[in-house]
N, CA, C, O and the ligand as a Tripos MOL2 file, in Angstrom:
@<TRIPOS>MOLECULE
protein
  297   295    75     0     0
PROTEIN
NO_CHARGES

@<TRIPOS>ATOM
      1 N          88.7300   93.4880  126.4850 N.3       1 MET1
      2 CA         89.7810   92.7550  125.8100 C.3       1 MET1
      3 C          90.3890   93.5800  124.7180 C.2       1 MET1
      4 O          91.5990   93.8030  124.7100 O.2       1 MET1
      5 N          89.5360   94.0650  123.7460 N.am      2 ASP2
      6 CA         90.0310   94.9820  122.8180 C.3       2 ASP2
      7 C          89.2340   96.2200  122.9560 C.2       2 ASP2
      8 O          88.2370   96.2740  123.6750 O.2       2 ASP2
      9 N          89.6970   97.2510  122.2360 N.am      3 SER3
     10 CA         89.0150   98.5100  122.3840 C.3       3 SER3
     11 C          88.6230   99.1130  121.0690 C.2       3 SER3
     12 O          88.6720  100.3280  120.8800 O.2       3 SER3
     13 N          88.2230   98.2300  120.1360 N.am      4 ILE4
     14 CA         87.8510   98.6610  118.7740 C.3       4 ILE4
     15 C          86.6630   99.6620  118.8670 C.2       4 ILE4
     16 O          86.5940  100.6380  118.1200 O.2       4 ILE4
     17 N          85.7550   99.3860  119.7940 N.am      5 ASP5
     18 CA         84.6870  100.2660  120.0080 C.3       5 ASP5
     19 C          84.9990  101.6900  120.4240 C.2       5 ASP5
     20 O          84.2350  102.6130  120.1410 O.2       5 ASP5
     21 N          86.0580  101.8520  121.0580 N.am      6 THR6
     22 CA         86.4980  103.0990  121.6140 C.3       6 THR6
     23 C          87.2470  104.0160  120.6260 C.2       6 THR6
     24 O          87.4530  105.1960  120.9060 O.2       6 THR6
     25 N          87.6640  103.4480  119.4370 N.am      7 ILE7
     26 CA         88.3560  104.1980  118.4710 C.3       7 ILE7
     27 C          87.4160  105.3440  117.9740 C.2       7 ILE7
     28 O          86.2810  105.0900  117.5720 O.2       7 ILE7
     29 N          87.8910  106.5370  118.0120 N.am      8 SER8
     30 CA         87.0150  107.6400  117.5740 C.3       8 SER8
     31 C          87.0060  107.8430  116.1250 C.2       8 SER8
     32 O          88.0230  107.7560  115.4370 O.2       8 SER8
     33 N          85.8200  108.1210  115.6630 N.am      9 LEU9
     34 CA         85.5980  108.3600  114.2070 C.3       9 LEU9
     35 C          85.0240  109.8070  114.0190 C.2       9 LEU9
     36 O          84.1830  110.2840  114.7810 O.2       9 LEU9
     37 N          85.5350  110.4440  112.9720 N.am     10 GLN10
     38 CA         84.9270  111.6750  112.5600 C.3      10 GLN10
     39 C          83.5710  111.3630  111.8590 C.2      10 GLN10
     40 O          83.3080  110.2300  111.4540 O.2      10 GLN10
     41 N          82.7640  112.3720  111.7410 N.am     11 ASP11
     42 CA         81.6030  112.2060  110.8590 C.3      11 ASP11
     43 C          82.0250  112.0390  109.4470 C.2      11 ASP11
     44 O          83.1540  112.3430  109.0620 O.2      11 ASP11
     45 N          81.0790  111.5390  108.6660 N.am     12 CYS12
     46 CA         81.3370  111.2920  107.2550 C.3      12 CYS12
     47 C          81.7560  112.5910  106.5580 C.2      12 CYS12
     48 O          81.0680  113.6100  106.6100 O.2      12 CYS12
     49 N          82.9700  112.4990  105.8750 N.am     13 PRO13
     50 CA         83.3740  113.6990  105.1000 C.3      13 PRO13
     51 C          82.5270  114.0760  103.9640 C.2      13 PRO13
     52 O          82.6430  115.2050  103.4880 O.2      13 PRO13
     53 N          81.6360  113.1840  103.4550 N.am     14 LEU14
     54 CA         80.7460  113.5400  102.4060 C.3      14 LEU14
     55 C          79.4620  113.9840  102.7660 C.2      14 LEU14
     56 O          78.9670  114.9010  102.1110 O.2      14 LEU14
     57 N          78.7720  113.4270  103.8070 N.am     15 CYS15
     58 CA         77.4330  113.8070  104.1100 C.3      15 CYS15
     59 C          77.3420  114.1920  105.6110 C.2      15 CYS15
     60 O          76.2820  114.6540  106.0330 O.2      15 CYS15
     61 N          78.3540  114.0310  106.3970 N.am     16 GLY16
     62 CA         78.2140  114.4240  107.8330 C.3      16 GLY16
     63 C          77.5080  113.4080  108.6410 C.2      16 GLY16
     64 O          77.1460  113.6980  109.7810 O.2      16 GLY16
     65 N          77.2780  112.2000  108.1220 N.am     17 GLY17
     66 CA         76.5980  111.1100  108.8460 C.3      17 GLY17
     67 C          77.4870  110.4950  109.7530 C.2      17 GLY17
     68 O          78.6840  110.7810  109.7650 O.2      17 GLY17
     69 N          76.9190  109.5730  110.6010 N.am     18 ALA18
     70 CA         77.5850  108.8200  111.5660 C.3      18 ALA18
     71 C          78.3710  107.6820  110.8900 C.2      18 ALA18
     72 O          77.8800  107.0890  109.9300 O.2      18 ALA18
     73 N          79.5670  107.3720  111.3710 N.am     19 ALA19
     74 CA         80.4210  106.3270  110.8170 C.3      19 ALA19
     75 C          80.4980  105.1500  111.8300 C.2      19 ALA19
     76 O          80.3180  105.3180  113.0360 O.2      19 ALA19
     77 N          80.7770  103.9500  111.2630 N.am     20 ALA20
     78 CA         80.9750  102.7470  112.1240 C.3      20 ALA20
     79 C          82.1540  101.9880  111.5040 C.2      20 ALA20
     80 O          82.4610  102.0830  110.3160 O.2      20 ALA20
     81 N          82.7810  101.2360  112.3940 N.am     21 ILE21
     82 CA         83.8160  100.3120  111.9790 C.3      21 ILE21
     83 C          83.1390   98.9980  111.7480 C.2      21 ILE21
     84 O          82.3720   98.5470  112.5980 O.2      21 ILE21
     85 N          83.3860   98.3780  110.6510 N.am     22 PHE22
     86 CA         82.9410   97.0550  110.3150 C.3      22 PHE22
     87 C          84.0970   95.9950  110.1710 C.2      22 PHE22
     88 O          85.1330   96.3110  109.5850 O.2      22 PHE22
     89 N          83.9310   94.8010  110.6780 N.am     23 GLU23
     90 CA         84.9770   93.8210  110.5340 C.3      23 GLU23
     91 C          84.5450   92.8590  109.4160 C.2      23 GLU23
     92 O          83.4190   92.3650  109.3540 O.2      23 GLU23
     93 N          85.5300   92.6380  108.5460 N.am     24 GLU24
     94 CA         85.2560   91.8260  107.3810 C.3      24 GLU24
     95 C          85.6870   90.3490  107.6160 C.2      24 GLU24
     96 O          86.8340   90.0120  107.3250 O.2      24 GLU24
     97 N          84.8660   89.5260  108.0960 N.am     25 GLY25
     98 CA         85.2540   88.1520  108.1340 C.3      25 GLY25
     99 C          86.4400   87.7580  108.9560 C.2      25 GLY25
    100 O          86.9970   86.6920  108.6950 O.2      25 GLY25
    101 N          86.8740   88.5120  109.9180 N.am     26 GLY26
    102 CA         88.0010   88.2090  110.7790 C.3      26 GLY26
    103 C          89.3120   88.4240  110.0980 C.2      26 GLY26
    104 O          90.2890   87.8170  110.5380 O.2      26 GLY26
    105 N          89.4480   89.2670  109.0130 N.am     27 TRP27
    106 CA         90.7420   89.4670  108.4320 C.3      27 TRP27
    107 C          90.9110   90.9810  108.0660 C.2      27 TRP27
    108 O          92.0020   91.3740  107.6540 O.2      27 TRP27
    109 N          89.9090   91.7950  108.2010 N.am     28 ALA28
    110 CA         90.0470   93.1090  107.7310 C.3      28 ALA28
    111 C          89.0800   94.0410  108.3460 C.2      28 ALA28
    112 O          88.0870   93.5460  108.8790 O.2      28 ALA28
    113 N          89.2380   95.3520  108.3450 N.am     29 PHE29
    114 CA         88.2420   96.2720  108.7840 C.3      29 PHE29
    115 C          88.0750   97.3960  107.7120 C.2      29 PHE29
    116 O          88.9680   97.7920  106.9630 O.2      29 PHE29
    117 N          86.8640   97.8170  107.7570 N.am     30 THR30
    118 CA         86.5440   99.0910  106.9520 C.3      30 THR30
    119 C          85.8600   99.9570  107.8420 C.2      30 THR30
    120 O          85.3420   99.5140  108.8670 O.2      30 THR30
    121 N          85.8120  101.2680  107.5050 N.am     31 VAL31
    122 CA         84.9480  102.2560  108.1980 C.3      31 VAL31
    123 C          83.9360  102.6650  107.1540 C.2      31 VAL31
    124 O          84.3130  102.9850  106.0270 O.2      31 VAL31
    125 N          82.6380  102.6650  107.5030 N.am     32 GLN32
    126 CA         81.5830  102.9590  106.5200 C.3      32 GLN32
    127 C          80.6210  103.9710  107.1800 C.2      32 GLN32
    128 O          80.4000  104.0030  108.3900 O.2      32 GLN32
    129 N          80.0720  104.7930  106.2630 N.am     33 CYS33
    130 CA         79.0190  105.8180  106.6870 C.3      33 CYS33
    131 C          77.7400  105.0740  106.8300 C.2      33 CYS33
    132 O          77.3990  104.2860  105.9480 O.2      33 CYS33
    133 N          77.0470  105.2660  107.8370 N.am     34 CYS34
    134 CA         75.7520  104.5990  108.0280 C.3      34 CYS34
    135 C          74.7080  105.3060  107.1210 C.2      34 CYS34
    136 O          73.6830  104.6820  106.8490 O.2      34 CYS34
    137 N          74.8820  106.5270  106.6430 N.am     35 ASP35
    138 CA         73.8920  107.1680  105.8570 C.3      35 ASP35
    139 C          74.1150  107.0480  104.3860 C.2      35 ASP35
    140 O          73.1850  106.6710  103.6740 O.2      35 ASP35
    141 N          75.2470  107.3320  103.8940 N.am     36 CYS36
    142 CA         75.4550  107.4450  102.3980 C.3      36 CYS36
    143 C          76.2570  106.2010  101.8840 C.2      36 CYS36
    144 O          76.3280  105.9620  100.6790 O.2      36 CYS36
    145 N          76.8410  105.4370  102.8010 N.am     37 GLY37
    146 CA         77.5550  104.2200  102.2670 C.3      37 GLY37
    147 C          78.9860  104.4640  101.8960 C.2      37 GLY37
    148 O          79.6650  103.5060  101.5270 O.2      37 GLY37
    149 N          79.5010  105.6630  101.9640 N.am     38 ALA38
    150 CA         80.8740  105.9780  101.7200 C.3      38 ALA38
    151 C          81.7310  105.0230  102.7330 C.2      38 ALA38
    152 O          81.3140  104.7250  103.8520 O.2      38 ALA38
    153 N          82.8670  104.6220  102.2490 N.am     39 HIS39
    154 CA         83.7020  103.6250  102.9990 C.3      39 HIS39
    155 C          85.1540  103.8830  102.6230 C.2      39 HIS39
    156 O          85.4830  104.5180  101.6210 O.2      39 HIS39
    157 N          85.9880  103.3530  103.4890 N.am     40 THR40
    158 CA         87.3890  103.2640  103.2250 C.3      40 THR40
    159 C          87.7440  102.0030  102.5740 C.2      40 THR40
    160 O          86.9710  101.0470  102.5150 O.2      40 THR40
    161 N          89.0320  102.0160  102.0400 N.am     41 ALA41
    162 CA         89.5620  100.7090  101.5650 C.3      41 ALA41
    163 C          89.7620   99.8020  102.7390 C.2      41 ALA41
    164 O          89.9360  100.2580  103.8690 O.2      41 ALA41
    165 N          89.7390   98.5580  102.4850 N.am     42 VAL42
    166 CA         89.9040   97.5620  103.6680 C.3      42 VAL42
    167 C          91.2860   97.6700  104.2030 C.2      42 VAL42
    168 O          92.2690   97.8900  103.4940 O.2      42 VAL42
    169 N          91.3100   97.4970  105.5310 N.am     43 SER43
    170 CA         92.6230   97.5000  106.2150 C.3      43 SER43
    171 C          92.7330   95.9940  106.7850 C.2      43 SER43
    172 O          91.9950   95.5790  107.6790 O.2      43 SER43
    173 N          93.6620   95.2840  106.2130 N.am     44 THR44
    174 CA         93.7040   93.8340  106.4680 C.3      44 THR44
    175 C          94.7170   93.5820  107.6360 C.2      44 THR44
    176 O          95.6130   94.3900  107.8780 O.2      44 THR44
    177 N          94.5350   92.3970  108.3710 N.am     45 TYR45
    178 CA         95.5170   92.0130  109.2770 C.3      45 TYR45
    179 C          95.6450   90.4600  109.1360 C.2      45 TYR45
    180 O          94.7420   89.7610  108.6770 O.2      45 TYR45
    181 N          96.7710   90.0170  109.5440 N.am     46 ASN46
    182 CA         97.0960   88.6090  109.4700 C.3      46 ASN46
    183 C          97.0980   87.8480  110.7400 C.2      46 ASN46
    184 O          96.8460   86.6450  110.7970 O.2      46 ASN46
    185 N          97.4050   88.6290  111.8060 N.am     47 ARG47
    186 CA         97.4490   87.9810  113.1140 C.3      47 ARG47
    187 C          96.5340   88.6860  114.1220 C.2      47 ARG47
    188 O          96.2280   89.8660  113.9550 O.2      47 ARG47
    189 N          96.1140   88.0030  115.1230 N.am     48 PRO48
    190 CA         95.2040   88.6410  116.1450 C.3      48 PRO48
    191 C          95.8930   89.8500  116.7360 C.2      48 PRO48
    192 O          95.1950   90.8190  117.0320 O.2      48 PRO48
    193 N          97.1630   89.8820  116.9290 N.am     49 GLU49
    194 CA         97.9120   90.9780  117.5030 C.3      49 GLU49
    195 C          97.7500   92.2320  116.6590 C.2      49 GLU49
    196 O          97.8200   93.3490  117.1720 O.2      49 GLU49
    197 N          97.5420   92.0510  115.4100 N.am     50 GLU50
    198 CA         97.4860   93.1500  114.5260 C.3      50 GLU50
    199 C          96.0940   93.7810  114.3290 C.2      50 GLU50
    200 O          95.9090   94.8090  113.6760 O.2      50 GLU50
    201 N          95.1360   93.0790  114.9470 N.am     51 ARG51
    202 CA         93.6950   93.4100  114.7870 C.3      51 ARG51
    203 C          93.4600   94.8210  115.1190 C.2      51 ARG51
    204 O          92.8380   95.5510  114.3470 O.2      51 ARG51
    205 N          93.9490   95.2440  116.2740 N.am     52 HIS52
    206 CA         93.5600   96.5440  116.7380 C.3      52 HIS52
    207 C          94.2680   97.6500  115.8990 C.2      52 HIS52
    208 O          93.7150   98.7140  115.6210 O.2      52 HIS52
    209 N          95.5510   97.3140  115.5100 N.am     53 GLU53
    210 CA         96.2930   98.2800  114.5340 C.3      53 GLU53
    211 C          95.5510   98.3970  113.3290 C.2      53 GLU53
    212 O          95.4200   99.5210  112.8450 O.2      53 GLU53
    213 N          94.9930   97.3110  112.7110 N.am     54 ALA54
    214 CA         94.2630   97.3270  111.5010 C.3      54 ALA54
    215 C          93.0190   98.2640  111.6230 C.2      54 ALA54
    216 O          92.6980   99.0530  110.7340 O.2      54 ALA54
    217 N          92.3600   98.1150  112.7750 N.am     55 ALA55
    218 CA         91.0890   98.9130  112.9900 C.3      55 ALA55
    219 C          91.4670  100.3690  113.1150 C.2      55 ALA55
    220 O          90.7650  101.2440  112.6080 O.2      55 ALA55
    221 N          92.6050  100.6430  113.8060 N.am     56 SER56
    222 CA         93.0960  102.0190  113.9560 C.3      56 SER56
    223 C          93.4320  102.6120  112.6970 C.2      56 SER56
    224 O          93.1380  103.7830  112.4560 O.2      56 SER56
    225 N          94.0920  101.8000  111.7930 N.am     57 ARG57
    226 CA         94.5030  102.2690  110.4320 C.3      57 ARG57
    227 C          93.2350  102.6700  109.6780 C.2      57 ARG57
    228 O          93.1740  103.7390  109.0710 O.2      57 ARG57
    229 N          92.2290  101.8040  109.7250 N.am     58 ALA58
    230 CA         90.9520  102.0750  108.9750 C.3      58 ALA58
    231 C          90.4150  103.4370  109.4440 C.2      58 ALA58
    232 O          90.0450  104.2840  108.6300 O.2      58 ALA58
    233 N          90.3770  103.6380  110.8330 N.am     59 ALA59
    234 CA         89.8910  104.8010  111.3580 C.3      59 ALA59
    235 C          90.6690  106.0300  110.9900 C.2      59 ALA59
    236 O          90.1290  107.1120  110.7620 O.2      59 ALA59
    237 N          91.9930  105.8100  110.9430 N.am     60 TYR60
    238 CA         92.8240  107.0180  110.6390 C.3      60 TYR60
    239 C          92.5420  107.4450  109.1900 C.2      60 TYR60
    240 O          92.3910  108.6190  108.8520 O.2      60 TYR60
    241 N          92.4840  106.3760  108.3540 N.am     61 THR61
    242 CA         92.1610  106.7360  106.9270 C.3      61 THR61
    243 C          90.8900  107.4780  106.7960 C.2      61 THR61
    244 O          90.8060  108.4970  106.1100 O.2      61 THR61
    245 N          89.8410  106.9390  107.4920 N.am     62 TRP62
    246 CA         88.5460  107.6490  107.4920 C.3      62 TRP62
    247 C          88.7050  109.1170  107.9910 C.2      62 TRP62
    248 O          88.1880  110.0570  107.3880 O.2      62 TRP62
    249 N          89.4260  109.2610  109.0920 N.am     63 ASN63
    250 CA         89.4670  110.5490  109.7650 C.3      63 ASN63
    251 C          90.2780  111.5420  108.8770 C.2      63 ASN63
    252 O          90.1750  112.7520  109.0800 O.2      63 ASN63
    253 N          91.0630  111.0610  107.9190 N.am     64 LEU64
    254 CA         91.8280  111.9010  106.9320 C.3      64 LEU64
    255 C          90.8550  112.3360  105.7630 C.2      64 LEU64
    256 O          91.1310  113.2630  105.0020 O.2      64 LEU64
    257 N          89.6860  111.5850  105.6830 N.am     65 GLY65
    258 CA         88.7040  111.8730  104.5430 C.3      65 GLY65
    259 C          89.0280  111.1020  103.3150 C.2      65 GLY65
    260 O          88.5770  111.4450  102.2220 O.2      65 GLY65
    261 N          89.8250  110.0330  103.4700 N.am     66 LYS66
    262 CA         90.1340  109.2550  102.3040 C.3      66 LYS66
    263 C          89.1250  108.1110  102.1940 C.2      66 LYS66
    264 O          89.3450  106.9640  102.5800 O.2      66 LYS66
    265 N          88.0040  108.5400  101.6310 N.am     67 VAL67
    266 CA         86.9060  107.5880  101.5400 C.3      67 VAL67
    267 C          86.5380  107.3070  100.0710 C.2      67 VAL67
    268 O          86.8540  108.1020   99.1860 O.2      67 VAL67
    269 N          85.9120  106.2460   99.8380 N.am     68 ILE68
    270 CA         85.4420  105.8270   98.4840 C.3      68 ILE68
    271 C          84.0460  106.1690   98.4000 C.2      68 ILE68
    272 O          83.2500  105.8160   99.2690 O.2      68 ILE68
    273 N          83.6970  106.8850   97.3240 N.am     69 ASN69
    274 CA         82.2210  107.2060   97.1660 C.3      69 ASN69
    275 C          81.3670  105.9760   96.8770 C.2      69 ASN69
    276 O          81.8000  105.1060   96.1210 O.2      69 ASN69
    277 N          80.2860  105.8810   97.3950 N.am     70 PRO70
    278 CA         79.3750  104.8660   97.0280 C.3      70 PRO70
    279 C          79.0080  104.9240   95.4920 C.2      70 PRO70
    280 O          78.7500  106.0060   94.9630 O.2      70 PRO70
    281 N          78.9920  103.8200   94.8380 N.am     71 ALA71
    282 CA         78.5910  103.8500   93.3740 C.3      71 ALA71
    283 C          77.1110  104.2350   93.3450 C.2      71 ALA71
    284 O          76.3290  103.8080   94.1950 O.2      71 ALA71
    285 N          76.7280  105.0750   92.3200 N.am     72 PRO72
    286 CA         75.3010  105.4890   92.1680 C.3      72 PRO72
    287 C          74.4470  104.2360   91.9790 C.2      72 PRO72
    288 O          74.8190  103.3520   91.2070 O.2      72 PRO72
    289 N          73.3260  104.1450   92.6590 N.am     73 GLY73
    290 CA         72.5060  103.0920   92.4500 C.3      73 GLY73
    291 C          72.8390  101.7860   93.1760 C.2      73 GLY73
    292 O          72.1390  100.7770   93.0830 O.2      73 GLY73
    293 N          73.9080  101.8710   93.8730 N.am     74 GLU74
    294 CA         74.3970  100.6200   94.6350 C.3      74 GLU74
    295 C          73.5260  100.3710   95.8230 C.2      74 GLU74
    296 O          73.7520   99.4150   96.5650 O.2      74 GLU74
    297 ZN         78.0660  109.7130  104.4620 Zn       75 ZN75
@<TRIPOS>BOND
     1     1     2 1
     2     2     3 1
     3     3     4 2
     4     3     5 am
     5     5     6 1
     6     6     7 1
     7     7     8 2
     8     7     9 am
     9     9    10 1
    10    10    11 1
    11    11    12 2
    12    11    13 am
    13    13    14 1
    14    14    15 1
    15    15    16 2
    16    15    17 am
    17    17    18 1
    18    18    19 1
    19    19    20 2
    20    19    21 am
    21    21    22 1
    22    22    23 1
    23    23    24 2
    24    23    25 am
    25    25    26 1
    26    26    27 1
    27    27    28 2
    28    27    29 am
    29    29    30 1
    30    30    31 1
    31    31    32 2
    32    31    33 am
    33    33    34 1
    34    34    35 1
    35    35    36 2
    36    35    37 am
    37    37    38 1
    38    38    39 1
    39    39    40 2
    40    39    41 am
    41    41    42 1
    42    42    43 1
    43    43    44 2
    44    43    45 am
    45    45    46 1
    46    46    47 1
    47    47    48 2
    48    47    49 am
    49    49    50 1
    50    50    51 1
    51    51    52 2
    52    51    53 am
    53    53    54 1
    54    54    55 1
    55    55    56 2
    56    55    57 am
    57    57    58 1
    58    58    59 1
    59    59    60 2
    60    59    61 am
    61    61    62 1
    62    62    63 1
    63    63    64 2
    64    63    65 am
    65    65    66 1
    66    66    67 1
    67    67    68 2
    68    67    69 am
    69    69    70 1
    70    70    71 1
    71    71    72 2
    72    71    73 am
    73    73    74 1
    74    74    75 1
    75    75    76 2
    76    75    77 am
    77    77    78 1
    78    78    79 1
    79    79    80 2
    80    79    81 am
    81    81    82 1
    82    82    83 1
    83    83    84 2
    84    83    85 am
    85    85    86 1
    86    86    87 1
    87    87    88 2
    88    87    89 am
    89    89    90 1
    90    90    91 1
    91    91    92 2
    92    91    93 am
    93    93    94 1
    94    94    95 1
    95    95    96 2
    96    95    97 am
    97    97    98 1
    98    98    99 1
    99    99   100 2
   100    99   101 am
   101   101   102 1
   102   102   103 1
   103   103   104 2
   104   103   105 am
   105   105   106 1
   106   106   107 1
   107   107   108 2
   108   107   109 am
   109   109   110 1
   110   110   111 1
   111   111   112 2
   112   111   113 am
   113   113   114 1
   114   114   115 1
   115   115   116 2
   116   115   117 am
   117   117   118 1
   118   118   119 1
   119   119   120 2
   120   119   121 am
   121   121   122 1
   122   122   123 1
   123   123   124 2
   124   123   125 am
   125   125   126 1
   126   126   127 1
   127   127   128 2
   128   127   129 am
   129   129   130 1
   130   130   131 1
   131   131   132 2
   132   131   133 am
   133   133   134 1
   134   134   135 1
   135   135   136 2
   136   135   137 am
   137   137   138 1
   138   138   139 1
   139   139   140 2
   140   139   141 am
   141   141   142 1
   142   142   143 1
   143   143   144 2
   144   143   145 am
   145   145   146 1
   146   146   147 1
   147   147   148 2
   148   147   149 am
   149   149   150 1
   150   150   151 1
   151   151   152 2
   152   151   153 am
   153   153   154 1
   154   154   155 1
   155   155   156 2
   156   155   157 am
   157   157   158 1
   158   158   159 1
   159   159   160 2
   160   159   161 am
   161   161   162 1
   162   162   163 1
   163   163   164 2
   164   163   165 am
   165   165   166 1
   166   166   167 1
   167   167   168 2
   168   167   169 am
   169   169   170 1
   170   170   171 1
   171   171   172 2
   172   171   173 am
   173   173   174 1
   174   174   175 1
   175   175   176 2
   176   175   177 am
   177   177   178 1
   178   178   179 1
   179   179   180 2
   180   179   181 am
   181   181   182 1
   182   182   183 1
   183   183   184 2
   184   183   185 am
   185   185   186 1
   186   186   187 1
   187   187   188 2
   188   187   189 am
   189   189   190 1
   190   190   191 1
   191   191   192 2
   192   191   193 am
   193   193   194 1
   194   194   195 1
   195   195   196 2
   196   195   197 am
   197   197   198 1
   198   198   199 1
   199   199   200 2
   200   199   201 am
   201   201   202 1
   202   202   203 1
   203   203   204 2
   204   203   205 am
   205   205   206 1
   206   206   207 1
   207   207   208 2
   208   207   209 am
   209   209   210 1
   210   210   211 1
   211   211   212 2
   212   211   213 am
   213   213   214 1
   214   214   215 1
   215   215   216 2
   216   215   217 am
   217   217   218 1
   218   218   219 1
   219   219   220 2
   220   219   221 am
   221   221   222 1
   222   222   223 1
   223   223   224 2
   224   223   225 am
   225   225   226 1
   226   226   227 1
   227   227   228 2
   228   227   229 am
   229   229   230 1
   230   230   231 1
   231   231   232 2
   232   231   233 am
   233   233   234 1
   234   234   235 1
   235   235   236 2
   236   235   237 am
   237   237   238 1
   238   238   239 1
   239   239   240 2
   240   239   241 am
   241   241   242 1
   242   242   243 1
   243   243   244 2
   244   243   245 am
   245   245   246 1
   246   246   247 1
   247   247   248 2
   248   247   249 am
   249   249   250 1
   250   250   251 1
   251   251   252 2
   252   251   253 am
   253   253   254 1
   254   254   255 1
   255   255   256 2
   256   255   257 am
   257   257   258 1
   258   258   259 1
   259   259   260 2
   260   259   261 am
   261   261   262 1
   262   262   263 1
   263   263   264 2
   264   263   265 am
   265   265   266 1
   266   266   267 1
   267   267   268 2
   268   267   269 am
   269   269   270 1
   270   270   271 1
   271   271   272 2
   272   271   273 am
   273   273   274 1
   274   274   275 1
   275   275   276 2
   276   275   277 am
   277   277   278 1
   278   278   279 1
   279   279   280 2
   280   279   281 am
   281   281   282 1
   282   282   283 1
   283   283   284 2
   284   283   285 am
   285   285   286 1
   286   286   287 1
   287   287   288 2
   288   287   289 am
   289   289   290 1
   290   290   291 1
   291   291   292 2
   292   291   293 am
   293   293   294 1
   294   294   295 1
   295   295   296 2
@<TRIPOS>SUBSTRUCTURE
     1 MET1         2 RESIDUE 1 A MET
     2 ASP2         6 RESIDUE 1 A ASP
     3 SER3        10 RESIDUE 1 A SER
     4 ILE4        14 RESIDUE 1 A ILE
     5 ASP5        18 RESIDUE 1 A ASP
     6 THR6        22 RESIDUE 1 A THR
     7 ILE7        26 RESIDUE 1 A ILE
     8 SER8        30 RESIDUE 1 A SER
     9 LEU9        34 RESIDUE 1 A LEU
    10 GLN10       38 RESIDUE 1 A GLN
    11 ASP11       42 RESIDUE 1 A ASP
    12 CYS12       46 RESIDUE 1 A CYS
    13 PRO13       50 RESIDUE 1 A PRO
    14 LEU14       54 RESIDUE 1 A LEU
    15 CYS15       58 RESIDUE 1 A CYS
    16 GLY16       62 RESIDUE 1 A GLY
    17 GLY17       66 RESIDUE 1 A GLY
    18 ALA18       70 RESIDUE 1 A ALA
    19 ALA19       74 RESIDUE 1 A ALA
    20 ALA20       78 RESIDUE 1 A ALA
    21 ILE21       82 RESIDUE 1 A ILE
    22 PHE22       86 RESIDUE 1 A PHE
    23 GLU23       90 RESIDUE 1 A GLU
    24 GLU24       94 RESIDUE 1 A GLU
    25 GLY25       98 RESIDUE 1 A GLY
    26 GLY26      102 RESIDUE 1 A GLY
    27 TRP27      106 RESIDUE 1 A TRP
    28 ALA28      110 RESIDUE 1 A ALA
    29 PHE29      114 RESIDUE 1 A PHE
    30 THR30      118 RESIDUE 1 A THR
    31 VAL31      122 RESIDUE 1 A VAL
    32 GLN32      126 RESIDUE 1 A GLN
    33 CYS33      130 RESIDUE 1 A CYS
    34 CYS34      134 RESIDUE 1 A CYS
    35 ASP35      138 RESIDUE 1 A ASP
    36 CYS36      142 RESIDUE 1 A CYS
    37 GLY37      146 RESIDUE 1 A GLY
    38 ALA38      150 RESIDUE 1 A ALA
    39 HIS39      154 RESIDUE 1 A HIS
    40 THR40      158 RESIDUE 1 A THR
    41 ALA41      162 RESIDUE 1 A ALA
    42 VAL42      166 RESIDUE 1 A VAL
    43 SER43      170 RESIDUE 1 A SER
    44 THR44      174 RESIDUE 1 A THR
    45 TYR45      178 RESIDUE 1 A TYR
    46 ASN46      182 RESIDUE 1 A ASN
    47 ARG47      186 RESIDUE 1 A ARG
    48 PRO48      190 RESIDUE 1 A PRO
    49 GLU49      194 RESIDUE 1 A GLU
    50 GLU50      198 RESIDUE 1 A GLU
    51 ARG51      202 RESIDUE 1 A ARG
    52 HIS52      206 RESIDUE 1 A HIS
    53 GLU53      210 RESIDUE 1 A GLU
    54 ALA54      214 RESIDUE 1 A ALA
    55 ALA55      218 RESIDUE 1 A ALA
    56 SER56      222 RESIDUE 1 A SER
    57 ARG57      226 RESIDUE 1 A ARG
    58 ALA58      230 RESIDUE 1 A ALA
    59 ALA59      234 RESIDUE 1 A ALA
    60 TYR60      238 RESIDUE 1 A TYR
    61 THR61      242 RESIDUE 1 A THR
    62 TRP62      246 RESIDUE 1 A TRP
    63 ASN63      250 RESIDUE 1 A ASN
    64 LEU64      254 RESIDUE 1 A LEU
    65 GLY65      258 RESIDUE 1 A GLY
    66 LYS66      262 RESIDUE 1 A LYS
    67 VAL67      266 RESIDUE 1 A VAL
    68 ILE68      270 RESIDUE 1 A ILE
    69 ASN69      274 RESIDUE 1 A ASN
    70 PRO70      278 RESIDUE 1 A PRO
    71 ALA71      282 RESIDUE 1 A ALA
    72 PRO72      286 RESIDUE 1 A PRO
    73 GLY73      290 RESIDUE 1 A GLY
    74 GLU74      294 RESIDUE 1 A GLU
    75 ZN75       297 GROUP 0 **** ****
């Protein structure tokens, strides 16, 4: 039905770890590193038709290396 899982993600620009797309409560996506916790800003969507685009946008941001460093001690 959708192909969120097929969106390709680069390794984490900070630590080289594996990244994954996370959906936030049915309204947004972020991409987060499974190792260090670096993540992108949320990419929101308002309608189901925009869902895949929002996921792609989050992945694109991640792949550009525009990630937010995890706060120390978080
Ligand atoms: Zn990382």
